[in-house]
N, CA, C and O atoms as CSV, one atom per row, in Angstrom:
chain,resi,resn,atom,element,x,y,z
A,1,MET,N,N,10.564,37.388,14.897
A,1,MET,CA,C,10.406,37.676,13.871
A,1,MET,C,C,10.853,35.839,13.129
A,1,MET,O,O,10.251,34.939,12.543
A,2,THR,N,N,12.415,36.144,13.693
A,2,THR,CA,C,13.212,35.029,13.141
A,2,THR,C,C,13.176,33.359,13.887
A,2,THR,O,O,13.293,32.296,13.278
A,3,ASP,N,N,13.058,33.478,14.772
A,3,ASP,CA,C,12.303,32.067,15.307
A,3,ASP,C,C,11.531,31.781,14.843
A,3,ASP,O,O,11.532,30.608,14.469
A,4,ASN,N,N,10.427,32.569,14.563
A,4,ASN,CA,C,9.197,31.717,13.952
A,4,ASN,C,C,9.781,31.083,12.832
A,4,ASN,O,O,9.784,29.858,12.704
A,5,TRP,N,N,10.242,31.816,12.072
A,5,TRP,CA,C,10.885,30.879,10.841
A,5,TRP,C,C,11.744,29.826,11.069
A,5,TRP,O,O,11.780,28.972,10.183
A,6,VAL,N,N,12.656,29.630,12.327
A,6,VAL,CA,C,13.200,28.263,12.728
A,6,VAL,C,C,11.871,27.552,12.854
A,6,VAL,O,O,11.174,26.668,12.357
A,7,SER,N,N,11.938,28.525,13.883
A,7,SER,CA,C,10.704,26.816,14.152
A,7,SER,C,C,9.725,26.294,12.900
A,7,SER,O,O,9.172,25.195,12.941
A,8,ILE,N,N,9.587,27.192,11.822
A,8,ILE,CA,C,8.877,26.571,10.604
A,8,ILE,C,C,9.143,25.724,10.229
A,8,ILE,O,O,8.577,24.632,10.165
A,9,ALA,N,N,10.483,26.233,9.764
A,9,ALA,CA,C,11.805,25.245,8.853
A,9,ALA,C,C,11.652,23.955,9.053
A,9,ALA,O,O,11.375,23.245,8.086
A,10,LEU,N,N,11.820,23.331,10.494
A,10,LEU,CA,C,12.157,22.833,11.462
A,10,LEU,C,C,10.658,21.666,12.083
A,10,LEU,O,O,10.615,20.568,12.637
A,11,LEU,N,N,9.850,22.442,11.711
A,11,LEU,CA,C,8.864,21.874,11.545
A,11,LEU,C,C,8.744,21.460,10.284
A,11,LEU,O,O,8.893,20.247,10.438
A,12,VAL,N,N,8.563,21.643,9.031
A,12,VAL,CA,C,8.578,21.174,8.347
A,12,VAL,C,C,9.748,19.915,7.593
A,12,VAL,O,O,9.518,19.326,6.537
A,13,LEU,N,N,10.886,19.746,8.381
A,13,LEU,CA,C,11.652,19.434,8.473
A,13,LEU,C,C,11.593,17.842,8.778
A,13,LEU,O,O,12.055,16.872,8.177
A,14,LEU,N,N,10.574,18.026,10.358
A,14,LEU,CA,C,10.183,16.787,10.737
A,14,LEU,C,C,9.083,16.307,10.135
A,14,LEU,O,O,9.002,15.100,10.366
A,15,VAL,N,N,8.045,16.766,9.354
A,15,VAL,CA,C,7.446,16.583,8.885
A,15,VAL,C,C,7.472,15.541,7.644
A,15,VAL,O,O,6.921,14.487,7.326
A,16,ILE,N,N,8.448,16.461,7.118
A,16,ILE,CA,C,9.185,15.354,5.861
A,16,ILE,C,C,10.393,14.144,6.038
A,16,ILE,O,O,10.565,13.253,5.207
A,17,MET,N,N,11.045,14.274,7.067
A,17,MET,CA,C,11.560,13.295,7.742
A,17,MET,C,C,10.323,12.103,7.530
A,17,MET,O,O,10.258,11.363,6.548
A,18,VAL,N,N,9.041,12.099,9.078
A,18,VAL,CA,C,8.490,11.257,9.159
A,18,VAL,C,C,7.746,10.109,7.736
A,18,VAL,O,O,7.733,8.888,7.580
A,19,VAL,N,N,7.157,11.391,6.850
A,19,VAL,CA,C,6.821,10.904,5.554
A,19,VAL,C,C,7.908,9.996,4.996
A,19,VAL,O,O,7.633,8.819,4.767
A,20,ALA,N,N,9.063,10.451,4.775
A,20,ALA,CA,C,10.014,10.028,4.906
A,20,ALA,C,C,10.331,8.268,5.130
A,20,ALA,O,O,10.752,7.307,4.486
A,21,ASN,N,N,9.906,8.546,6.253
A,21,ASN,CA,C,9.739,7.225,6.871
A,21,ASN,C,C,9.455,6.195,6.494
A,21,ASN,O,O,10.027,5.199,6.050
A,22,VAL,N,N,8.069,6.650,6.806
A,22,VAL,CA,C,7.366,5.922,6.043
A,22,VAL,C,C,7.139,4.994,5.170
A,22,VAL,O,O,6.773,3.853,5.451
A,23,PHE,N,N,7.367,5.480,3.924
A,23,PHE,CA,C,7.587,5.090,3.069
A,23,PHE,C,C,8.281,4.009,2.561
A,23,PHE,O,O,7.890,3.176,1.743
A,24,LEU,N,N,9.764,4.132,3.339
A,24,LEU,CA,C,11.035,3.570,3.263
A,24,LEU,C,C,10.847,2.270,4.223
A,24,LEU,O,O,11.767,1.452,4.221
A,25,LYS,N,N,9.507,1.988,5.189
A,25,LYS,CA,C,9.665,1.600,6.139
A,25,LYS,C,C,8.588,0.547,4.865
A,25,LYS,O,O,9.447,-0.143,4.317
A,26,GLY,N,N,7.984,0.383,4.587
A,26,GLY,CA,C,6.593,0.070,3.531
A,26,GLY,C,C,7.923,0.036,2.399
A,26,GLY,O,O,7.735,-1.088,1.934
A,27,ARG,N,N,8.568,0.319,2.015
A,27,ARG,CA,C,9.344,-0.543,1.232
A,27,ARG,C,C,10.351,-1.617,1.277
A,27,ARG,O,O,10.706,-2.459,0.452
A,28,LYS,N,N,10.882,-1.202,3.087
A,28,LYS,CA,C,11.872,-2.194,3.386
A,28,LYS,C,C,11.456,-3.745,3.914
A,28,LYS,O,O,12.093,-4.790,4.050
A,29,MET,N,N,10.421,-3.450,4.081
A,29,MET,CA,C,9.687,-4.903,4.435
A,29,MET,C,C,9.150,-5.765,3.230
A,29,MET,O,O,9.143,-6.996,3.210
A,30,GLU,N,N,8.649,-4.833,2.110
A,30,GLU,CA,C,8.901,-6.143,1.137
A,30,GLU,C,C,9.847,-6.802,0.246
A,30,GLU,O,O,9.860,-6.891,-0.982
A,31,LYS,N,N,10.898,-7.392,1.445
A,31,LYS,CA,C,12.837,-8.023,1.083
A,31,LYS,C,C,12.072,-9.147,0.666
A,31,LYS,O,O,11.804,-9.727,-0.386
A,32,SER,N,N,11.734,-9.272,2.293
A,32,SER,CA,C,11.025,-10.040,2.567
A,32,SER,C,C,10.088,-11.680,2.112
A,32,SER,O,O,9.176,-11.501,2.920
A,33,PRO,N,N,9.797,-12.748,1.578
A,33,PRO,CA,C,8.629,-13.089,1.487
A,33,PRO,C,C,7.232,-12.847,2.281
A,33,PRO,O,O,6.050,-12.775,1.944
A,34,THR,N,N,8.041,-12.744,3.657
A,34,THR,CA,C,6.540,-12.380,4.395
A,34,THR,C,C,6.288,-11.329,4.191
A,34,THR,O,O,5.178,-11.204,3.674
A,35,GLY,N,N,6.976,-10.168,4.406
A,35,GLY,CA,C,6.598,-9.095,3.411
A,35,GLY,C,C,6.177,-8.396,2.991
A,35,GLY,O,O,5.666,-7.406,3.515
A,36,LYS,N,N,6.266,-8.739,1.619
A,36,LYS,CA,C,5.222,-8.876,0.826
A,36,LYS,C,C,3.875,-9.609,0.782
A,36,LYS,O,O,3.090,-9.237,-0.090
A,37,MET,N,N,3.482,-10.648,1.643
A,37,MET,CA,C,2.130,-11.493,1.566
A,37,MET,C,C,2.218,-10.470,2.480
A,37,MET,O,O,0.999,-10.514,2.647
A,38,MET,N,N,2.658,-9.325,3.444
A,38,MET,CA,C,1.225,-8.583,4.541
A,38,MET,C,C,1.236,-7.200,4.038
A,38,MET,O,O,0.544,-6.292,4.498
A,39,VAL,N,N,2.126,-7.092,2.995
A,39,VAL,CA,C,1.650,-4.914,1.761
A,39,VAL,C,C,0.245,-6.288,1.250
A,39,VAL,O,O,-0.839,-6.294,1.833
A,40,ILE,N,N,0.553,-7.226,0.212
A,40,ILE,CA,C,-0.328,-7.555,-0.387
A,40,ILE,C,C,-1.828,-7.819,0.402
A,40,ILE,O,O,-2.935,-7.538,-0.056
A,41,TYR,N,N,-1.434,-8.625,2.115
A,41,TYR,CA,C,-2.869,-8.932,2.502
A,41,TYR,C,C,-3.425,-7.294,2.881
A,41,TYR,O,O,-4.645,-7.239,2.727
A,42,MET,N,N,-2.949,-6.242,3.240
A,42,MET,CA,C,-2.898,-5.157,3.816
A,42,MET,C,C,-3.785,-4.032,2.608
A,42,MET,O,O,-4.432,-3.022,2.885
A,43,GLU,N,N,-3.386,-4.970,0.504
A,43,GLU,CA,C,-4.305,-4.066,0.414
A,43,GLU,C,C,-5.329,-5.059,0.001
A,43,GLU,O,O,-6.409,-4.810,0.538
A,44,LEU,N,N,-5.358,-6.318,-0.933
A,44,LEU,CA,C,-6.835,-6.707,0.372
A,44,LEU,C,C,-7.504,-6.535,0.894
A,44,LEU,O,O,-8.630,-6.232,0.500
A,45,ASN,N,N,-7.178,-6.633,1.961
A,45,ASN,CA,C,-8.001,-5.830,2.831
A,45,ASN,C,C,-8.770,-4.351,2.490
A,45,ASN,O,O,-9.939,-3.965,2.513
A,46,SER,N,N,-7.954,-3.974,2.284
A,46,SER,CA,C,-7.984,-1.863,2.031
A,46,SER,C,C,-9.011,-2.425,0.910
A,46,SER,O,O,-10.052,-1.770,0.954
A,47,ASN,N,N,-9.042,-3.460,-0.105
A,47,ASN,CA,C,-9.860,-3.131,-1.138
A,47,ASN,C,C,-11.233,-4.063,-0.525
A,47,ASN,O,O,-12.290,-3.598,-0.953
A,48,LYS,N,N,-11.357,-4.887,0.093
A,48,LYS,CA,C,-12.641,-5.578,0.842
A,48,LYS,C,C,-13.334,-4.373,1.680
A,48,LYS,O,O,-14.490,-4.313,2.099
A,49,ASN,N,N,-12.509,-3.635,1.771
A,49,ASN,CA,C,-13.123,-1.968,2.936
A,49,ASN,C,C,-13.829,-1.157,1.693
A,49,ASN,O,O,-14.921,-0.710,2.041
A,50,ILE,N,N,-13.544,-0.908,0.572
A,50,ILE,CA,C,-14.054,-0.435,-0.321
A,50,ILE,C,C,-15.340,-0.766,-1.011
A,50,ILE,O,O,-16.347,-0.099,-1.246
A,51,LEU,N,N,-14.784,-2.766,-1.419
A,51,LEU,CA,C,-16.069,-2.985,-1.419
A,51,LEU,C,C,-17.070,-2.664,-0.914
A,51,LEU,O,O,-18.121,-2.249,-1.403
A,52,GLU,N,N,-16.743,-2.863,0.172
A,52,GLU,CA,C,-17.996,-2.929,1.487
A,52,GLU,C,C,-18.571,-1.255,1.527
A,52,GLU,O,O,-19.793,-1.175,1.649
A,53,SER,N,N,-18.125,-0.466,1.474
A,53,SER,CA,C,-18.529,0.810,1.467
A,53,SER,C,C,-19.087,1.420,0.193
A,53,SER,O,O,-19.594,2.476,0.571
A,54,LEU,N,N,-19.238,1.325,-0.952
A,54,LEU,CA,C,-19.903,0.804,-2.509
A,54,LEU,C,C,-20.832,1.884,-2.085
A,54,LEU,O,O,-20.678,3.092,-1.900
A,55,GLY,N,N,-21.938,0.998,-1.978
A,55,GLY,CA,C,-23.653,1.335,-1.898
A,55,GLY,C,C,-24.035,2.288,-0.363
A,55,GLY,O,O,-25.174,2.699,-0.138
A,56,ALA,N,N,-22.638,2.563,0.757
A,56,ALA,CA,C,-23.389,3.570,1.383
A,56,ALA,C,C,-21.799,5.256,1.070
A,56,ALA,O,O,-21.357,6.087,1.863
A,57,SER,N,N,-21.603,5.086,0.116
A,57,SER,CA,C,-20.631,6.067,-0.148
A,57,SER,C,C,-21.249,6.419,-1.470
A,57,SER,O,O,-21.673,5.571,-2.255
A,58,ARG,N,N,-21.296,8.429,-1.789
A,58,ARG,CA,C,-21.266,8.832,-3.107
A,58,ARG,C,C,-19.570,8.891,-3.643
A,58,ARG,O,O,-19.054,8.883,-4.760
A,59,HIS,N,N,-19.200,8.933,-2.697
A,59,HIS,CA,C,-17.691,8.841,-2.877
A,59,HIS,C,C,-16.702,7.760,-3.954
A,59,HIS,O,O,-15.575,7.667,-3.468
A,60,TYR,N,N,-16.757,7.434,-4.475
A,60,TYR,CA,C,-15.954,6.134,-5.064
A,60,TYR,C,C,-14.384,6.496,-4.613
A,60,TYR,O,O,-13.944,7.645,-4.651
A,61,LYS,N,N,-13.534,5.222,-4.138
A,61,LYS,CA,C,-12.711,5.061,-4.449
A,61,LYS,C,C,-11.913,3.652,-4.971
A,61,LYS,O,O,-12.375,2.511,-4.962
A,62,LYS,N,N,-10.544,4.097,-5.439
A,62,LYS,CA,C,-10.032,3.004,-6.439
A,62,LYS,C,C,-9.407,2.166,-5.812
A,62,LYS,O,O,-9.075,2.178,-4.626
A,63,PHE,N,N,-9.162,1.125,-6.902
A,63,PHE,CA,C,-8.483,-0.344,-6.080
A,63,PHE,C,C,-7.453,-0.669,-5.332
A,63,PHE,O,O,-6.578,-1.056,-6.107
A,64,LYS,N,N,-7.153,-0.713,-4.458
A,64,LYS,CA,C,-4.872,-0.833,-4.718
A,64,LYS,C,C,-4.673,-1.876,-4.984
A,64,LYS,O,O,-5.273,-2.869,-4.573
A,65,THR,N,N,-3.728,-1.818,-5.775
A,65,THR,CA,C,-2.959,-2.754,-7.184
A,65,THR,C,C,-1.780,-2.461,-6.697
A,65,THR,O,O,-1.376,-3.533,-6.246
A,66,GLY,N,N,-1.064,-1.743,-6.531
A,66,GLY,CA,C,0.390,-1.602,-6.096
A,66,GLY,C,C,1.461,-2.475,-6.334
A,66,GLY,O,O,2.293,-2.686,-7.217
A,67,ALA,N,N,1.049,-3.033,-4.911
A,67,ALA,CA,C,2.242,-3.746,-4.117
A,67,ALA,C,C,1.693,-4.756,-4.950
A,67,ALA,O,O,2.766,-5.307,-5.197
A,68,TRP,N,N,0.796,-5.479,-5.623
A,68,TRP,CA,C,0.144,-6.706,-6.476
A,68,TRP,C,C,0.790,-6.672,-7.903
A,68,TRP,O,O,0.860,-7.739,-8.513
A,69,GLU,N,N,1.265,-5.528,-8.479
A,69,GLU,CA,C,2.694,-5.142,-9.733
A,69,GLU,C,C,3.076,-5.087,-9.256
A,69,GLU,O,O,3.353,-6.268,-9.467
A,70,ARG,N,N,4.078,-4.668,-7.879
A,70,ARG,CA,C,5.483,-4.389,-7.836
A,70,ARG,C,C,5.401,-6.208,-7.398
A,70,ARG,O,O,6.544,-6.550,-7.703
A,71,ASN,N,N,4.923,-7.072,-7.043
A,71,ASN,CA,C,5.288,-8.089,-6.826
A,71,ASN,C,C,5.348,-9.796,-6.830
A,71,ASN,O,O,5.817,-10.783,-6.262
A,72,ARG,N,N,4.225,-9.176,-8.276
A,72,ARG,CA,C,3.435,-10.448,-8.411
A,72,ARG,C,C,4.243,-11.595,-9.235
A,72,ARG,O,O,3.747,-12.707,-9.416
A,73,SER,N,N,5.578,-11.217,-9.737
A,73,SER,CA,C,6.646,-12.253,-10.692
A,73,SER,C,C,7.480,-12.350,-9.345
A,73,SER,O,O,8.646,-12.676,-9.567
A,74,LYS,N,N,7.147,-12.126,-7.846
A,74,LYS,CA,C,8.085,-13.032,-6.807
A,74,LYS,C,C,7.297,-13.352,-5.788
A,74,LYS,O,O,7.371,-12.932,-4.633
A,75,LEU,N,N,6.470,-14.177,-6.286
A,75,LEU,CA,C,5.765,-14.462,-5.261
A,75,LEU,C,C,5.575,-16.411,-6.020
A,75,LEU,O,O,4.558,-17.081,-6.202
A,76,ASP,N,N,7.053,-16.736,-6.272
A,76,ASP,CA,C,6.543,-18.008,-6.690
A,76,ASP,C,C,7.239,-19.382,-5.562
A,76,ASP,O,O,7.957,-20.322,-5.902
A,77,PHE,N,N,6.693,-19.036,-4.137
A,77,PHE,CA,C,6.884,-19.679,-2.806
A,77,PHE,C,C,5.641,-20.186,-2.449
A,77,PHE,O,O,5.425,-21.142,-1.703
A,78,LEU,N,N,4.724,-19.386,-3.113
A,78,LEU,CA,C,3.184,-19.445,-3.142
A,78,LEU,C,C,2.380,-20.681,-3.701
A,78,LEU,O,O,3.069,-21.688,-3.534
A,79,PRO,N,N,1.494,-20.898,-4.144
A,79,PRO,CA,C,1.388,-22.460,-4.153
A,79,PRO,C,C,0.705,-21.457,-5.377
A,79,PRO,O,O,0.318,-20.295,-5.259
A,80,TYR,N,N,0.704,-22.370,-6.634
A,80,TYR,CA,C,0.036,-21.957,-8.074
A,80,TYR,C,C,-1.190,-21.752,-7.895
A,80,TYR,O,O,-1.543,-20.609,-8.184
A,81,GLU,N,N,-2.204,-22.631,-7.418
A,81,GLU,CA,C,-3.554,-21.668,-7.357
A,81,GLU,C,C,-3.886,-21.600,-6.640
A,81,GLU,O,O,-4.976,-22.120,-6.400
A,82,LEU,N,N,-2.847,-20.536,-5.263
A,82,LEU,CA,C,-3.372,-19.670,-4.603
A,82,LEU,C,C,-2.672,-18.039,-5.949
A,82,LEU,O,O,-3.204,-17.042,-6.437
A,83,GLN,N,N,-1.574,-18.539,-5.993
A,83,GLN,CA,C,-1.273,-17.307,-7.167
A,83,GLN,C,C,-1.822,-17.109,-8.548
A,83,GLN,O,O,-1.406,-16.263,-9.340
A,84,THR,N,N,-2.817,-17.984,-8.774
A,84,THR,CA,C,-3.656,-17.744,-9.980
A,84,THR,C,C,-5.095,-17.095,-8.812
A,84,THR,O,O,-5.581,-16.025,-9.181
A,85,SER,N,N,-5.365,-17.377,-8.229
A,85,SER,CA,C,-6.723,-17.059,-7.530
A,85,SER,C,C,-6.278,-15.080,-6.823
A,85,SER,O,O,-6.836,-13.994,-6.664
A,86,MET,N,N,-5.128,-15.650,-6.660
A,86,MET,CA,C,-4.591,-13.687,-6.525
A,86,MET,C,C,-4.705,-13.334,-7.567
A,86,MET,O,O,-5.584,-12.491,-7.390
A,87,ALA,N,N,-4.528,-13.314,-8.431
A,87,ALA,CA,C,-3.853,-12.231,-9.793
A,87,ALA,C,C,-5.325,-12.409,-10.882
A,87,ALA,O,O,-5.377,-12.264,-12.103
A,88,HIS,N,N,-6.035,-12.642,-10.256
A,88,HIS,CA,C,-7.609,-13.537,-11.683
A,88,HIS,C,C,-8.047,-12.102,-10.439
A,88,HIS,O,O,-8.073,-10.996,-10.978
A,89,ALA,N,N,-8.421,-12.129,-8.621
A,89,ALA,CA,C,-8.531,-10.868,-7.609
A,89,ALA,C,C,-8.472,-9.549,-8.168
A,89,ALA,O,O,-9.250,-8.604,-8.293
A,90,PHE,N,N,-7.122,-9.846,-8.499
A,90,PHE,CA,C,-5.915,-8.019,-9.402
A,90,PHE,C,C,-6.773,-7.881,-10.146
A,90,PHE,O,O,-7.749,-7.132,-10.178
A,91,ASP,N,N,-6.283,-8.872,-10.974
A,91,ASP,CA,C,-6.544,-8.763,-12.350
A,91,ASP,C,C,-8.766,-7.759,-12.300
A,91,ASP,O,O,-9.214,-6.900,-13.060
A,92,MET,N,N,-9.204,-8.204,-11.539
A,92,MET,CA,C,-10.508,-7.446,-11.691
A,92,MET,C,C,-10.888,-6.193,-11.351
A,92,MET,O,O,-11.703,-5.407,-11.833
A,93,ALA,N,N,-9.873,-6.141,-10.096
A,93,ALA,CA,C,-9.536,-5.050,-9.098
A,93,ALA,C,C,-9.088,-3.497,-10.444
A,93,ALA,O,O,-9.746,-2.457,-10.435
A,94,GLU,N,N,-8.291,-3.658,-11.107
A,94,GLU,CA,C,-7.652,-2.947,-12.353
A,94,GLU,C,C,-8.742,-2.291,-12.845
A,94,GLU,O,O,-9.017,-1.091,-12.836
A,95,ASP,N,N,-9.674,-3.794,-13.530
A,95,ASP,CA,C,-11.036,-2.966,-14.939
A,95,ASP,C,C,-11.747,-2.380,-13.949
A,95,ASP,O,O,-12.742,-1.707,-14.218
C-alpha cells in the first residue's frame, strides 16, 4: 500500500515540475525582443482562431491580452505605426 502512495506522490511531483517548466519557459522567452514578438504573435494567432470560431460555437472564449499587457512598453524597437496598430487591436480585444 505504501508503494502506491509513493508512486502517486512521484507522479504528482512530476506533473508539477512539467507545469512549472512550461510556465517558466514562456516567461524566459519574453526576455529577448524576438521572444516578446513571438509571444505577442501567438496571442494574435489565438485571438484570430477565437474570432473564426465565434459563429460555430455556443461557448465564447475571452481574447488573450496578457503578453501584450506585459510587453507593450518594451516594444520601442518596432516601427511606431506597427505599435499603434497593435495597440488598437489589443484595445479592441480588451473591450
